[in-house]
N, C-alpha and C positions, 0 to 999 in steps of 0.2 A: 170697888171691879165686881163689877157681873161673872158667875163663873161660870163658862158657858159648855152644857158636856152632852157636845153630837155620842146615841149610838141605838145609830138606825143604822140599822140591817149592819149589826160589827158580828153575826154568827161567823159560827168556820163555813159552815156552809150549813143547805135544808136537803133536804132526801131531795134522789132523786140532782144534785149537784157529780155537773165531774169532780174528779177529784187530782187530775195536771194534767200535762198536753200530753202521756202516757199508748202508748198503743190501742187502742180499738177497731173494733167493731157495730158500728151508730148501723140502723135502715130505716124504715117510715116502713109502720105496720096503719093496717082501719083497725080504728076498735068493734067492735062483733055485740062487744056486755053495754052495762050498764057504765057511768063514769068509773075513772078510776084515778087517783092523786096518784101529786107522783114519787118515783122510787121506791112504786110496786108490782110485782110480779106479774107477769101476763103469762100464757102461755097460748102453744098456736092456735088460730083456729082455721084451721082451709077447706071448710065454708063455704069462704072467702076469700081475693086475691091480699096476700100476702091481709087476713087476719092473723088479731089475734083479741083474747079475750081474759077478762081479770082472772090469779089465782096463780098460783102454779101448783105441780106436782114436784119430785123426788128428780125427779129436774124441767131447772127453770128455761122458761124459750129464754124469755129475755128481762129489764131493768126497765119502767114508763121511766123515761129521762128528762126536768128541770129543762121547759123552755122557759123564757122572759119574755116572749110576746105576745104570754095569757095573763090579761086581768085580776090581780091580785082582789082578792074575796074582803082584806082590811086592808088597812090603814093604818100604824104603819102593818107590814106583810109575817102574820106570821112565817112562815114557807106553806105553811100546812095546809092553808086555804084552795085551792087554785084545782084544776084537774081539766082530764083532758072525756068529755065528753060523748057519748054510744057514734060512730060511724067519722067521726072526727083522726082526720091522722093524728098521727104518735108517733114521738119518738120514742126508740127504745134502742139500750146497749146490749149490741149479742157478746159483746167478753170484752171483760176487760174495768176499769177500777171503778169506783163510785158509792155513797157518800144512802146511807139505808137516814131511817127513823127505827132504831131501837119497840120495838114494843110489846105487850104482853107483863109477864113481874120475874124474870127472873136473867138476871147479866150475864153480859156473855166471853169468853176472850178470845188474845184477840191463839190464829189460827183454830175454831175451832166452822164445823159446820155449821148453819146457822138456815135454821126452822123456820116455814113456808105458810100460812091459810091457804086451804088449798080454797077457798073461796073469795076471801076482796084483799090474798095479794099481798098482808103486810108479813112483816118477816121480825118474827122472835127467836125466843131457847128455847122457851115454854114442853115441857113436856109430850114428846108423839103424844096420839093421838082425839079421837075422830079430824077432826079438819085440820089438824098441825099436822107435818111431812120434815122430811131432818132432805131438804136440798143438798145433792150430791154433787154440785157442780158452785155452787154460792161457799167466802168461805171470811169470815170471821177477817180483814186484816186491821188493825188494835182493838182494845178491853171496850167490853159497851154495859149500862145501866139498864132499864130499861129507861125512855124517855133517850137516853144518847144520841145525835146521829153519827155515824160511822159510818169504817171505812169498810164496805168488802172488795171481793175478787169475784166474776161476774164468769164464768169460760162457759164454750158452746161446749155442749154433751153431744 
């Protein structure tokens, strides 16, 4: 008898996925900079009504949220190859729990503040230097190593 293995779309979550149905603050913004993937830090851009741009600072304005109406770049989807493009509307979470992909080269512990690249918007626990700053309003809710998708909490600052 043939054994079938169904292993597509079985990850616990991808960057930008909502963690649960708990309380959160979500809004739509207009991307004013280059394309951005899901689960990336966004800064506020006041030059446009509801404007947001890729990157964050010590205070992250929002995190881009995954939308399933965006076409995946590969089949099966890896969860990393879909983007919002400049001038598109972006679903973003301003407060609540969301999954992010931990980049860089350093593991993170639950309760640690997450570091963010002010240019690319990627999250890590790499040393604070150059474009990498400690985000005061993004906290890791679970431990993880580089490449893991982990739960974080974002608070409006």
